[in-house]
SERO-4910 file (N, C-alpha, C, O; in steps of 0.05 Angstrom, whole numbers):
BEGIN
 pado doro    nc1    nc2    nc3   cac1   cac2   cac3    cc1    cc2    cc3    oc1    oc2    oc3
  Met    A   -241   -336    206   -216   -339    225   -192   -348    209   -169   -349    218
  Gln    A   -197   -353    190   -168   -362    171   -148   -343    167   -124   -341    168
  Asn    A   -178   -321    159   -160   -291    146   -145   -278    169   -127   -262    162
  Phe    A   -150   -282    202   -145   -271    214   -121   -288    225   -104   -277    239
  Ile    A   -120   -313    220    -91   -321    229    -73   -318    200    -49   -323    201
  Ile    A    -83   -312    181    -59   -312    162    -46   -279    164    -22   -274    158
  Phe    A    -64   -259    172    -54   -225    180    -37   -232    202    -14   -225    197
  Val    A    -40   -244    227    -23   -249    249      5   -262    239     26   -253    247
  Leu    A      4   -283    221     29   -297    213     41   -277    189     63   -282    179
  Leu    A     26   -256    182     41   -244    161     54   -218    179     77   -211    173
  Met    A     37   -203    204     51   -186    221     78   -198    233     99   -185    232
  Val    A     78   -225    244    102   -234    250    123   -243    236    146   -243    244
  Ser    A    117   -249    218    143   -255    196    147   -234    174    159   -241    154
  Thr    A    136   -207    178    149   -181    169    169   -171    176    169   -155    195
  Pro    A    193   -176    162    220   -164    167    218   -140    184    201   -124    179
  Val    A    238   -136    210    243   -117    222    248    -86    202    268    -83    188
  Leu    A    232    -71    203    229    -45    178    250    -24    190    245    -13    212
  Ala    A    273    -18    175    293      5    184    281     33    196    292     47    212
  Asp    A    262     37    188    248     66    189    222     58    205    207     41    197
  Arg    A    219     71    227    196     70    247    176     81    230    181    101    217
  Pro    A    153     69    228    127     87    220    119    102    244    121     92    267
  Glu    A    110    128    239     99    143    250     66    158    237     55    177    249
  Phe    A     58    151    220     31    157    209     18    185    205     -4    192    198
  Ile    A     41    200    215     35    226    212     30    235    183      9    246    176
  Cys    A     57    229    164     58    232    134     32    222    125     21    239    111
  Thr    A     16    197    129      4    184    113    -27    196    122    -47    195    108
  Ala    A    -25    207    148    -50    213    152    -59    239    136    -82    245    128
  Arg    A    -36    254    134    -35    280    125    -37    273     89    -51    288     76
  Asn    A    -28    258     80    -32    255     51    -51    228     34    -54    223     10
  Ala    A    -61    214     60    -81    192     48   -103    202     29   -105    195      5
  Glu    A   -119    220     41   -132    233     20   -131    235     -6   -146    225    -22
  Glu    A   -107    251    -12   -101    268    -39    -95    239    -50   -109    233    -70
  Val    A    -75    218    -39    -59    201    -64    -84    177    -59    -77    155    -66
  Ile    A   -106    178    -50   -125    158    -58   -140    169    -78   -148    154    -96
  Ser    A   -146    193    -77   -158    211   -101   -145    206   -128   -158    200   -148
  Ile    A   -126    208   -129   -104    212   -147   -110    182   -164   -115    179   -188
  Ala    A   -107    159   -140   -108    130   -153   -137    130   -164   -143    123   -187
  Arg    A   -148    137   -150   -176    130   -161   -184    145   -187   -199    132   -201
  Arg    A   -176    170   -196   -179    183   -216   -163    165   -241   -173    158   -263
  Phe    A   -141    160   -232   -120    144   -263   -135    113   -262   -132    101   -283
  Ser    A   -146    103   -247   -159     72   -249   -177     65   -234   -173     72   -211
  Ser    A   -201     51   -239   -222     34   -223   -211      7   -209   -223     -4   -191
  Asn    A   -189      0   -221   -180    -22   -209   -173    -28   -189   -149    -24   -187
  Asp    A   -185    -41   -164   -178    -40   -134   -145    -46   -132   -129    -30   -122
  Lys    A   -137    -76   -147   -108    -69   -146    -91    -46   -150    -74    -38   -134
  Asn    A    -98    -35   -172    -85    -20   -182    -85      5   -161    -63     17   -158
  Asn    A   -103     12   -150   -109     28   -131    -87     19   -110    -69     35   -105
  His    A    -87     -2    -99    -74    -11    -76    -45     -3    -87    -40     20    -79
  Cys    A    -30    -10    -98     -3     -8   -118     -3     17   -119     14     27   -103
  Ser    A    -12     30   -128    -18     65   -135    -15     79   -106      2     98   -105
  Val    A    -25     74    -89    -33     83    -61     -1     85    -48     13    104    -40
  Ser    A      2     63    -52     24     49    -28     47     62    -47     59     78    -32
  Cys    A     62     63    -78     73     75    -88     74    103    -82     95    113    -74
  Leu    A     53    115    -84     53    150    -76     61    158    -47     79    175    -42
  Leu    A     47    143    -27     53    139     -3     88    137      6    103    149     22
  Ala    A     91    119    -10    124    117     -5    137    135    -15    157    138     -2
  Leu    A    135    151    -34    146    167    -49    149    197    -32    167    214    -33
  Arg    A    119    197    -13    120    218     -2    127    222     29    130    241     44
  Cys    A    126    194     33    127    192     63    154    168     70    176    172     62
  Ser    A    150    154     80    181    126     90    163    100     76    138     98     76
  Lys    A    180     83     66    169     57     50    154     45     80    131     38     77
  Ala    A    166     42    107    155     29    122    126     42    136    111     28    149
  Glu    A    122     69    129    101     84    134     77     70    116     56     62    126
  Ser    A     82     69    100     68     59     74     66     32     82     45     31     95
  Phe    A     76     13     81     74    -17     88     52    -19    107     31    -31    102
  Ala    A     60     -2    135     42     -9    150     17      3    151     -1     -8    163
  Ser    A     13     24    139    -13     35    130    -30     15    116    -52      8    122
  Gly    A    -14      5     93    -34    -16     83    -37    -38     98    -58    -50     93
  Ile    A    -24    -47    114    -30    -72    132    -55    -63    154    -75    -76    158
  Leu    A    -48    -43    165    -73    -34    180    -99    -22    171   -117    -13    186
  Lys    A   -100    -24    141   -121    -18    131   -135    -44    126   -160    -44    130
  Glu    A   -120    -71    114   -128    -91    115   -137   -105    145   -148   -127    144
  Ile    A   -134    -98    162   -146   -105    194   -166    -92    194   -186   -106    198
  Arg    A   -172    -65    191   -193    -51    190   -208    -66    173   -229    -73    184
  Asp    A   -205    -74    150   -226    -87    133   -239   -116    150   -262   -124    152
  Phe    A   -217   -127    158   -222   -153    174   -245   -149    190   -266   -160    186
  Phe    A   -240   -133    207   -254   -119    238   -283   -105    228   -301   -105    244
  Gly    A   -288    -94    204   -302    -76    197   -317    -87    172   -323   -110    169
  Ser    A   -321    -70    157   -348    -77    136   -337    -88    106   -349   -103     90
  Gly    A   -307    -75    105   -292    -88     85   -279   -118     80   -277   -136     97
  Asn    A   -270   -118     56   -260   -152     49   -229   -156     46   -216   -159     25
  Pro    A   -220   -155     71   -191   -163     67   -182   -188     57   -188   -211     62
  Glu    A   -164   -174     38   -146   -197     20   -118   -197     23   -107   -176     30
  Met    A   -103   -219     16    -72   -219     14    -70   -208     -7    -51   -192     -6
  Ala    A    -84   -207    -33    -74   -194    -60    -68   -165    -58    -51   -152    -71
  Asp    A    -85   -155    -41    -91   -119    -33    -52   -126    -21    -32   -116    -32
  Ile    A    -51   -139     -4    -24   -134     10      1   -137     -7     23   -126     -2
  Arg    A     -7   -158    -32     17   -166    -51     20   -133    -65     38   -117    -66
  Ala    A     -9   -132    -74     -8   -105    -89     12    -73    -79     26    -57    -93
  Asn    A      3    -74    -49     21    -56    -30     52    -56    -35     66    -39    -44
  Arg    A     57    -78    -27     86    -89    -33    101    -80    -58    122    -67    -59
  Ile    A     83    -93    -84     95    -84   -114     91    -46   -110    110    -33   -119
  Gly    A     75    -36   -102     78     -7   -107     99      9    -90    107     31    -98
  Ile    A    109     -3    -63    133     -2    -46    157     -7    -63    176      9    -63
  Gly    A    156    -27    -76    184    -41    -88    188    -19   -112    211    -10   -116
  Leu    A    167    -10   -125    172      6   -148    193     35   -134    210     49   -145
  Val    A    183     37   -109    197     64   -101    225     52    -94    246     61   -104
  Arg    A    223     32    -76    249     22    -71    272     15    -95    295     21    -91
  Asn    A    263      1   -120    280     -5   -145    284     20   -158    296     19   -179
  Gln    A    276     44   -149    277     65   -166    263     66   -197    270     82   -215
  Arg    A    243     47   -199    224     46   -220    210     70   -217    211     84   -238
  Ala    A    197     80   -199    188     95   -196    192    123   -173    187    118   -149
  Arg    A    199    149   -180    213    161   -172    200    189   -173    207    207   -158
  Phe    A    178    192   -195    158    218   -192    130    203   -191    129    181   -202
  Glu    A    107    214   -179     82    210   -186     73    196   -209     60    175   -206
  Asn    A     76    205   -229     63    194   -254     74    164   -260     62    146   -271
  Glu    A    105    164   -250    116    137   -256    104    115   -232    107     91   -237
  Cys    A     93    123   -210     81    104   -189     52     95   -208     45     72   -206
  Leu    A     38    112   -224     11    111   -235     19     84   -258     12     60   -257
  Glu    A     37     98   -277     37     79   -300     48     56   -296     42     37   -311
  Gln    A     70     52   -274     89     26   -273     66      6   -255     70    -18   -254
  Cys    A     40     18   -240     27      1   -228     -1     -6   -249    -19    -21   -244
  Ser    A      2      5   -267    -17      0   -291     -3    -24   -305    -19    -40   -315
  Leu    A     19    -28   -307     37    -55   -319     27    -74   -304     21    -94   -317
  Tyr    A     22    -77   -276     24    -98   -265     -8   -106   -257    -16   -128   -250
  Tyr    A    -22    -85   -259    -62    -84   -255    -67    -69   -279    -61    -46   -274
  Pro    A    -75    -71   -301    -79    -52   -324   -118    -51   -319   -132    -37   -334
***
């Protein structure tokens, strides 16, 4: 129950995003970017960071963030393990694109490895 409350608070406290997520782009790209991230690292937090970064490059930052939140909600109601640390890793990956530290896919993988070796 505590995790559910944390997720609700996170959703309520999330600032309004400028571009509305449509989820078409992430649906089209999710499988490929997950595969790229997993080939590069087996570290779960690195994968969250990398996938979010790669999706933010290919799609929008809002769509990438919303997809990460939805994945954690799905974990909460399913067989996964929802973690706030996963959401932090997602935010780091998106921040790399926002701050232009990752402008290409290989930069996403390299930068996320600095945070999560």
